[in-house]
C-alpha positions in Angstrom: -3.2 1.2 -31.4 -6.8 0.9 -30.9 -6.9 -0.3 -27.6 -9.6 -0.7 -25.2 -8.8 2.2 -22.6 -10.3 -0.2 -19.9 -8.2 -2.8 -20.4 -5.0 -0.4 -19.7 -3.8 -0.5 -16.2 -2.7 3.1 -16.2 -5.6 4.5 -17.5 -8.5 6.7 -15.5 -11.2 4.6 -16.8 -9.3 1.4 -16.0 -8.7 2.7 -12.3 -12.5 3.9 -11.8 -14.0 0.6 -13.6 -11.8 -1.5 -10.6 -12.6 0.7 -7.6 -9.1 1.9 -7.3 -9.8 5.6 -7.6 -12.2 7.6 -5.8 -14.4 8.9 -8.7 -17.6 9.4 -6.8 -16.3 12.1 -4.4 -18.1 15.2 -4.0 -15.3 17.4 -3.2 -14.1 16.8 -6.9 -17.2 19.1 -8.1 -15.4 22.2 -6.4 -12.3 22.3 -9.1 -14.1 22.7 -12.0 -13.3 25.1 -14.1 -15.1 28.2 -14.8 -14.8 31.0 -17.5 -16.4 33.9 -15.9 -14.3 36.4 -14.4 -14.9 37.0 -10.6 -14.9 40.5 -8.9 -12.9 40.4 -6.5 -14.3 40.7 -2.9 -12.5 40.4 0.3 -15.1 38.3 2.0 -15.2 35.7 -0.5 -11.4 35.3 -1.0 -11.5 34.9 2.9 -14.2 32.1 2.7 -12.9 30.6 -0.6 -9.3 29.8 1.2 -11.2 28.7 4.4 -13.2 26.5 2.6 -10.0 25.0 0.4 -8.6 24.0 4.0 -12.2 22.5 4.7 -12.2 20.5 1.8 -8.7 19.0 1.9 -9.4 17.8 5.2 -12.4 16.2 3.9 -10.8 14.6 0.8 -8.0 13.4 2.6 -10.4 11.7 5.0 -12.3 9.9 2.2 -9.2 8.7 0.7 -7.8 7.2 3.9 -11.4 5.4 4.2 -11.0 4.3 0.8 -7.7 2.9 1.0 -8.7 1.2 4.3 -11.8 -0.7 2.3 -9.7 -1.7 -0.8 -7.3 -3.0 1.8 -10.3 -4.6 4.3 -10.2 -8.0 2.3 -6.7 -8.5 1.6 -5.9 -9.6 5.1 -8.8 -12.1 5.0 -7.7 -13.2 1.6 -3.6 -13.9 2.5 -4.7 -15.6 6.0 -6.9 -18.2 3.5 -3.8 -18.5 0.9 -1.5 -18.7 4.1 -4.0 -22.1 5.3 -4.0 -23.2 2.0 -0.4 -22.9 1.5 0.2 -24.9 5.1 -2.6 -27.6 4.4 -0.6 -28.6 1.1 2.8 -29.0 2.7 2.2 -29.7 6.5 4.2 -32.8 6.0 7.3 -30.3 5.7 6.6 -28.7 8.7 8.3 -30.5 11.9 7.4 -30.4 15.5 10.2 -28.4 18.1 10.3 -31.9 19.8 11.3 -33.7 17.0 13.6 -31.2 16.0 15.7 -31.3 19.4 15.6 -35.2 19.3 17.2 -35.8 15.6 19.7 -32.8 14.9 20.3 -33.8 11.4 16.7 -32.3 10.8 18.4 -28.5 11.8 20.4 -26.5 9.2 23.7 -26.6 10.2 25.8 -23.8 11.9 28.3 -22.3 10.0 31.3 -20.7 10.7 33.0 -17.9 8.4 36.5 -17.0 8.8 37.2 -13.3 8.6 40.8 -11.5 8.3 41.5 -8.8 10.4 41.4 -6.1 7.5 37.9 -7.0 7.3 37.0 -7.1 10.8 38.9 -3.6 11.2 37.1 -2.2 8.1 33.6 -3.4 9.7 34.3 -1.4 12.5 35.2 1.5 10.9 32.2 1.6 8.6 29.9 1.0 12.2 
């Protein structure tokens, strides 16, 4: 369809361009395909398994840091948006002392009638 892959959100290039995926992680170098068959060596095999565990641990730590770094600005942005919304609609906020004086500003308390069958059914479910 001749779309630019950097603009289509599900592509790797989009995620790499927007900083959503970790692309510069050096642990990805270990997963390169090697076409040469290796001779079996027990020491190499054990070292490889130990290295895989370490790489997995390092990669998990880096992923956590990456996500934390991405989310770092989000709290500040949410706070700014909340402050802006409050400034725009401050007239809707009433002080608690005003609400105590004028009961018409509070929401009415609704009473709902429940039949005996419905009450028994709710108790059975709990």
